[in-house]
N, C-alpha and C positions, 0 to 999 in steps of 0.2 A: 568326738564331741561328748563331753560328760554332762551329767544332770546337775541341776542346782535349783535354787528357789529365791523368792523375794520375801524378805522379812520372816516372820514366824509362820510356819505352815504355808509357805509360798508355793506357787504353782510350779510343776515340773516342766522344764524346757530342755531342748536339745540344741544341736548346731552350734556348740561353742558359745552360747549366750549371744547369738546373732538375732537381729530383728531386720525385717524387710519393709521398705517404704511401699505400701500398696498402691498409692496414687501414682508413683513413678513407674511401678510395674504395669499398671493399667495403661498409662500413657505410652509406655514402650511397646506393649502388646498391641494396642490399638494402632500405633504408628506402623508396626511391622505388618499388621494385617492390611493397612491402607497402602503401604508400599508394595505388598504383594499384588493387590488389586491394580495398582498403577502399572506394575510391570507387564501384566497381561494386556491391559488396555493400551499401553504404550506400543506394544508390538502391532496390535491391530491398527492403531492410529497411524503408525509409521508406514504401514502398507498402504493405507488410504491416502496419506499425503503424497507418497511416491506416485500412485495412480493419478491423483488429482493434478499434480504438477506435470506429469507426462501428458495428460489430456490437454491441459492448458497450453503447454508448449507446442503441441500439434495444432491447436486452434490459432495461435498467434503466428502470422506469417512474417515475422520480424525481418529475417535476413533478406529474402527476395524483395520485400516491400522497401526496405532501406536501400537496397541496391538500385531499384528503379527510381526512387526519389532522388538519391544522390546523383544518378546519371542525368536526370532532367535538370537538376540544379546546376551541375557542372556545365551543361550544354547551353542553358539560357541565362542563369543568374550570375554565375561566377565569371563568365566570359567577359573580358574587357574590350572596349572599343574606343576609338578616338572621337571625342565630341567635335562635330564639325564647326561649332561656333567658339567654344572655349579652348579648343585645341589642346585638350588634356584627357588623359585616360579616365574612363568611367565604367562602372558596372551597373547592373540593375538596381542594386541596393542604394546607389548614389543618386537615383532619379529624384528630382525635386520640382520640376516644371513640366508643362506640356511639351515644350521644345525638347527637353531631355528625353521624354517618353518617345516622341516621334523618331529621334535619333537612334535610341536603343532598338526600336522596332525595325528600323531600316537596316542597321548595321549588324545586329545580333539575331533578332528573332527570325526575320525573313530568310537569311542565308542558312540558318540551322534547321528551320522547319521545312523549307523546300530544298533539301539536299538531294539532288537527283543524279549526281555524278560520283563515281568512285574516285579514289585518290589518284588513280592512273589517268583520269580524264575521260574514261569511257562512261557512257550512260548506264545507270543501274537498271536491273531487271524491273519489270512492272511492279511486282510485289514489293521489292526493296525500295522503290522510289518513295513510298509512303511509310517506310519503317524507320523510326528514329533509333539510332544506335543499333540498327540491324536486327532488333528483337521486338520492337514495340510499334505495331502498325497503327497508323492514325485512323480513327474510327469514322470521323465525319468533318474534316476540315477544322476551322477555327470559329469560335463564337465570341463576339464582343457584346458585353452587357453593361449598360450604363444606367445609373440612377441619379436623378437630378433633384435639386432643392428648389422650393418656391422662392421667387424673388421678393425681397422686402417683407419678410415675415419675422424680422427681428424687433426687439424692444430697444430703441435708441432714442437719445435726446432729440427733440424736435429741432433745436437750433442748428444741428449739423446736417439737416436734410439737404439744404441747398449746397453745402460744401461737397458731399458725396452721397448722392441719392440712391445708391445701390447697396443692398444688404443681402448676403448669402448665408443663411443659417446652416451650420453643419448638421449632418445626419448621423444617426446611430444605428446599431443592429444591422450591420452590413448594408447600410443605405436604405433600410426599410422602416426606420423609426425617425420621427420628427416631421418637419414640414416637407414631405415628399411631393414632388410635382409629377403628375401623370398626364399633363396636357401635351398635345402634339406640338412639335416645334420643327424648324427647318430653316433653310436659307431664304433670302428675300423673295426669290422667285417661286418658292413653294413652302410657305410657313407651316404647313401641316404634313411635311414629307415623312417625318419620323414619328411613329406612334408607339405608345406604351403597350407592351405585350404582357398579358397575365399568363403565367405558366405554373402548373403544379405537377403535371406529368403523372397523375394517378397515384402519387406517393404522399400527397398532402403537404409537400414542401413548396413554399412560396419562392419561386426562382424567376420572378418576372422582372421586367425592366425594358429599356429601349435596346432591342436586340438586333445585331447585324451578324449574318452568317457568311463566312468566307469558304468557298469550296477548296478542295486540295488541287488548286490549279494556279500556278505562279502568275501567269498573264492576267487572269481574271482577278486575282487577289490584288495585284498592283493597280489595276484599273479602279477597283473598289476603294482602295486606300486613297488614291488621288481624289476621288469623289468626296470621301469623308473629310479630307483635309480642306478641300475647297468649300464644302458646306459648313465648315467649323462644327462638325458633329460633336467634338469636345470643345466646350466653351466655359465661360465663367460660372455657369449654373451646374456644371458637372461636378458631383460630389463623390461619386463612387464608380469605379471602372474595373471590370474583370475581363481578362482575356483567358479563355480556357479551351482546352481540347482534350479528347479522350483517346487512349491507346489500348490495344489488346496485345498481351504478351503470352503466346501459347506455351513458351518454354517454362514459364513460371505459373501458368494458370491465373493470370492477373489482369484485371481491367483497372486502368489508372486515369483519373481525371486531374489534369495539371492546370493550376490556376495562378495567374499573375494579377494581383489585386492592388489597385492604387486608390487610397482614400485621401481626400482633401481635408487638411486641418483648418482650424479657425484662422491661422495665419495665411492660408492660401497655398501652403507647401503641400506637395504630394508625398504621401508616405507609402512606399512600395512594400508589398508582402508576397511571399511565395508559399503556396500550399499544394499538396498533392494527396489526393484521396485514393487509396488502394484497396480493392476488395478482390476476393476470389471470383472468377467467372462462374464457377459452380462450387458449392460447399463441399460436395463429395464427388469424387471421380472413381472409376473402376480401377483402382490401383491398390497395391498392398499397403502403402502408407495410409491411404484413406480408410481402408478396412480396419487397420490398427487403431486409427482415431475413433472410429465408430465403436469398437469394442471397449476402448478406454472410457469413452463417454458413458456407455451403458454401465460399466462397472462403477464409475464414479456416482452415477445416478442411484444405483442400487445401494451403494455405500452410504449416500446421504440419507436415503429413506431409512436404512437400518440405523443410522446415527440418530435421526429424529425419533424413531420408535424407542431406541435405547434410553435417550434422555427423558422421553415421556414416561417410560417405565420407572426410571429412577425417581422422577418426581412423584409418581403415584405410590411408590413403595418407600417414600421417605418418612414413614411413620407419622403420617399427618395426624392420626389420632393421638399420638404421643406428643404432639406439639413441635415436631422437628421440621415442619414445612418451611417455617421462617428461616431456620438454620440452612436449609438446602438452598433457598432462593437468596439468602444473604451472602452466599459465597461469591467471591469475585469471579472465580473460574466458571461458576454456573452461568453468570451473566455473559461471560465470554462465549460459552457454548450457545446461549440463546441468540446472541448477536451473530455468531457464525452461521447458525441455522437460517436466520432471516436473510443473511447475505447470500447463502446458497440458494434459497428459494427465489430471491429477486434475480440473481444472475441466471438461474435456470429459465425463468419466464422471459428474460431479455434475450437469451440465446434462442428460444423458440420463436420469438418475434423476428430475430435476425434471419433465421432459416426460412420463415414464412413470408419475409418481406417481398413485396411485389416488384422491386427494382430489377432483379435478375430475370424474372419472367417477362418483363415488359421490353427487354432488349431484344431486337430482331435484326436479322442479317438481310441487307438489301444489296444484291450484286449488280454490277454495271451491266447494261444491255449489250447483247451481241448484234452484229450486223444482220439485217432481215434475211438476206439471201442464204445464210447458213444457220439460221436459228434452229432449224430442225435437226441439225447434226450436233449432238451434245458435245462430242470431243472437240470439234472445230470451234463451236461457240465458246467453250471454256478457254480455248487457246487465244481467240481473237476478241473476246469481249473487252469493254472499256474498264480496265482495272481501276482507273482513277475515280470512277464513280461508285466503287464499292463503299458501302456505308454500314455502320452499326447505328441503329436508330432506336429511340424510345418514344413510342406513340407518334412516329413521323417526324420527330425533331431530334435535336442533339441530346446526348446522354447526360444526365445529372446524377452524380453519385453522392452528393453531399449529405442528403438525408440519411441514407444507409451508413455512410462513413461516420457520421456523428453518433448514430446509434451504436455502432461497433466501438467507437471511442468511449462512450459512456459505459458500455458493457465491460470493457477491459479496465476502466476506472473502478467499477464495482468489484471486479475480480482482484484488483490490486489491494483494495481494502480487505477483501476476503483472505488473501494471502497473508496480510499482516495479522489478522485475527487468528488464522491457522497457525502461524508461527508463534503467536503470543500464547497459545494453548500449550506449547512445549514447556513453558515455565512451570506448568502444573506438574509435568513429569520430572522436573528437577528434584521434586521431593522424594523420588525413589532413592536418591543418594543423600546422605547427611552432608557431604561436601558441596555438591551442586545445589542442594536445598538451602545452603547458607545464603546465597544471593537473594532468594525469595524471602527467607526469614528476615534478612536485613531490611529489605524494602517494606515488609509488613511492620517491622518495628518503627521505621521512620516515616511511614505513610502519611500520618497526620502533619508532621512538621514539613515533610517534603511538599505536600499539597499546599501548605501555607506559603512556602517559598516560591512555588510555581505560580500561584496567584499573584504574589508580589512582583515576580519578574514580568508576568504578562501585563499587570497594571502599570508598572514603570515603563515598559516598552510602548504601551499605548500613548502615555504622556510624551515620551521622547519622540515617538513617531510623529505626533502632531507638531512638536517643536521643529523637527526636521522638515516637515511639509511646509510650514509657514515661513521658515527661514530660507529654504533652498528649493522649494517647489517650482519656482520660476527660473531656476538657474541650472539645476542638475537633473539629468534624466532619472537618476536613482530615487529622487524625491518628488517626481512630477505628480504622482498620485499618492493617496494615503497608504494604499496597500503596498506600493513599492517602497515607501518610506519605512513601513513597519518591518518588512522582510530585509531591507537593506541594513537596518540597525541590528537585526538578529544575526545577519551575516557578519557584521562588524564585531559583534560579541564573540563570534567563532573565528575571528581573524581573517575574514574574506570579504569585508565590506569596504566602505570608503575610508580614506585616511584623512588625518587632520590637514595635510597639505592640500588635498583636493578641495576640502571645505573652505580653507583659508583663501584659496585662489579666487573664489567667487564672492565670499562674504567673511572677512576676517573677524568681525565682531560676532557674527552668528556662529562661526566655527568655535570660538571660545565658549560661547553660551551653551552650545550643544555638547561639545566633545568633552569638556572638563567634568561636568557632573555625570555624564554618561559613563566615563571611564571610572570615576570614583565610586559611584553607586554600584555599577555592575562589576567592574574588574577587581576592585579592592574590597568590596563589602559583600554583596549578595552572592556572587559565585563562590567566594571563599567560605562563606557560612554554609552554603549547600554542601560543599565538599566536607567541611568539618562535621556536619550533622550525619552524613552518610558514614564517615569513618567511625564516629562515636557509636552509631548503631551497629556497625560490624563488630566493634569491640564488645558491645553488650551481647551480641549473638555468640561470640567466642566464650564469654564468661558463663553464659547459660548452658552451653553445650556440655553435657555430662560424659559423653563417650564418643570418641572419634572412630568411625568405621570407614576404612578406605574402600574405593570402588572395586579394586581387585579382590579384596577380602569379601565384599558383598557379592560380587559376581561368582566367586569360587564356591562360597557356601550356599548361595542360592541354587547354583547348578547341581551341587551335591544333594541338596534337599529334593530336587525334582527327579534326579537320575541317580539311583543307588550305585551305579557303576563308578561314579565320580567321588564317592565318599572317601576313598582312600587318599584323595588329594587333600582332604581336610586335616590329616594328621591323627595319630592315635589318641592324643589328649583331647581331641574335639569330637570323638565318635559318640560321646554320650548325648550330644545335641539331637541325634536322630533316634534315640531310644525312648525319650520321654514324650510327653504330650506336645502336639504342635501348637502354633500360635492360635489357630482357629479354636482349638479345644480350650485353651487357657482363657481366651476371650469369652467363650460361652460361660465359663465358670464365674467370671467377674462382671459380666455385662448387666446383671440384675442389681448390682450395688448402686446406691444413690450417690453417684459421683458428682452431681451438681452441688450437693451439700456436704460432700466428704471433706474432712479437714486435710490440708496438705501434708501434715505430719503424722498421718495414720500409719502406725508401724505395728507389726505383729511378729511373734515368734512362730516357729513351725507348729507347735502345739496349738496355739491360738488360731492359726490359719487352717489347720486340720479340722478343728472344731467348727470354724466358720463355714467351711465348705463340706461339712458332713452330709448335707442334703444333696450334694452333687455326686455322691459316691466317689469322692476323690481319695485315692490311696495315699498312705504316708510316704511311699517312695516317690509319688508325684510331687508332693510338697518339697521333699528333699531335692528333687530335680529343679524345681523353681528357684530354690535358694542358691543352687549352683549355677543355673543358667543365667540368672539375673543377679549375680554376685555384686555387680556395680551398684545395685539398688539396696544393698545391705550395709550394716555397720554394727560394731559391737554394742550390745545393750548397755544402757546406762547402769551404773551401780545402784543398788537399792537405796531408797530414801531413808534418812535417819528415823529412828523410832520416835514416837511422840514425846517420850520422856528425855530425849537427848537435849543437850545443852543448846541454848539459843545461839551461841556463837558458832557451834558446829553446823547448825542449819544454815546460817548466813554464809559461812565459808563454803558449804556445799553448793549453794545457789551461785556464788561467784565463780566457783570452779566450773560449774555446768555452763554458765554464760561464756566463759573464756573458751571452754572446750568446743561449744557450738560455733563460736566465731572463728576459731582456728580451723575447724573442719570446713566451713564455708569458704574461707580464704584459700585453704589448700586446694579445694576443688576448682575454684576459679583460676588459681595459678596454674594448675595442671592443664586446664582447658586452654589457657592462653599460650602456654609453652607448646602444647600439642598443635595449636593453630600455626605457630611460628615455624614449626618443623614440617608442615605439609608440603 
């Protein structure tokens, strides 16, 4: 590079009349420093996520719990029977009347529950007589719980009272909300035979109702059932019925409460539902698997504490005095971190509550009595005791797991949101790579427009959901309630909702009113505009990208920067990268500049930059290194401006040439970026 000058007595410059765009250099250096920080943070975060997911996987007993639930469902719900009156096959899901329920109970429930013979016809052993599917021993017979509504507590026109003087208001909240009756009732010979039982079992869970207990004894149960049918224990005031029993599975360390629930709708139809609540009999056992779980949970807890301390330190060190606190809290990923920390704290508190919950401690084992003559002989008493009277009790009554099961359900719901926030934070680490960061930059470019379209979609769907509710709410299950209508239409937008034919079958005019504008607004306008906006934003991102760096290139040179032994892989032409100042040093040279008010086109020659950084003790060879390392931020210096005495036409011509030259340079850079993006 030779020397030269500007005008008369111009300043001396080197580097072949090159100038470097300082703002672009600063952005490049700052981004490299940020990517370096992200790289180290990503490794730590990845290790934490692996530990967190492993601990969560150990906590969730999904596979054995699913196996038990499906086994009970196949045994009682999916099993078909021949209806004695209708003479047609039916399952539990098809129950609609009290007669259907009694038929199911007689032909499906009783034979499956009291299965005391092997397939060979031989009687089962005493323990196996009470073991469903040979793995789940029944804890304490069967419990029936009924909740009733008060008679004539409806608001009806008076003129119809003589026509039908009986009104049965439906109940809500599992039969505990509304006009609930707690008055005694019974047959004509004993009107107060059945009393309402209040039960909380020390867990704070209201599980009361009109309760009937059936022991695990077929003869006694059949006698009790005949009595209930004769007394019309189920009648027109019965609004909610639950049949439940509890089993213990030592093979999987599980206690399961199986529930068959029937709710009476306003039409009088029974709506059957099957539920199974599964919990561990003990949170931790003396096994290698459980010790691994304890270690993982401790590591996750310590990682969360360190995570909180690190984020708090970042907030405190965010140069509050320099006014950067708002910038720190204004970052989207900062708020993701804050939400994630709050979710971790909430889930930790919930898990402590689950561990300390009194349900497991209240369960006690009650063994059947032995004959008095041999009660003193432990071995003989164990062999001859009454196994059918073995029980698992909770405060002397049947076990109820619903309170603890609901708490565990809510805990895993919070954990699901936490997992979503945990994975969302990975978007932050996409910025380590210019290619992966393109997705995030595209979303940042289009965020305002995308938010507007999302609000438009939600607003339109609210209106269409109301249209679907008022047009088809009385005809189609998918539109019976507003929330179902809302999500049904969202599913239709994704191609998995209702079809026009299904709507037209029940309301031809309504189908046209709803379906046509829904398809036009969503399918042809809104969704297409959203796609167009995202594509345009990605094209803008490609046009603004000044340099494409592949992931392999980034990994190879990053590894060589950390480990000198790998520098040979960079090639002889790239060895100079490791001889000059690193990114941290260059950033320290430039960080004191007023970048907030710095002009975008601030350009300097080597001599000007050397003079500017003289107070930093920067050597000339370091400046030369910057011009070579960041060559993509340099360009040839403009020719000197004309002298003042030059002709006016020459000055105008010079201005036009400069404008055309700048426009050509910008267009060329955008074209290069677009072509580079097409060849990725």
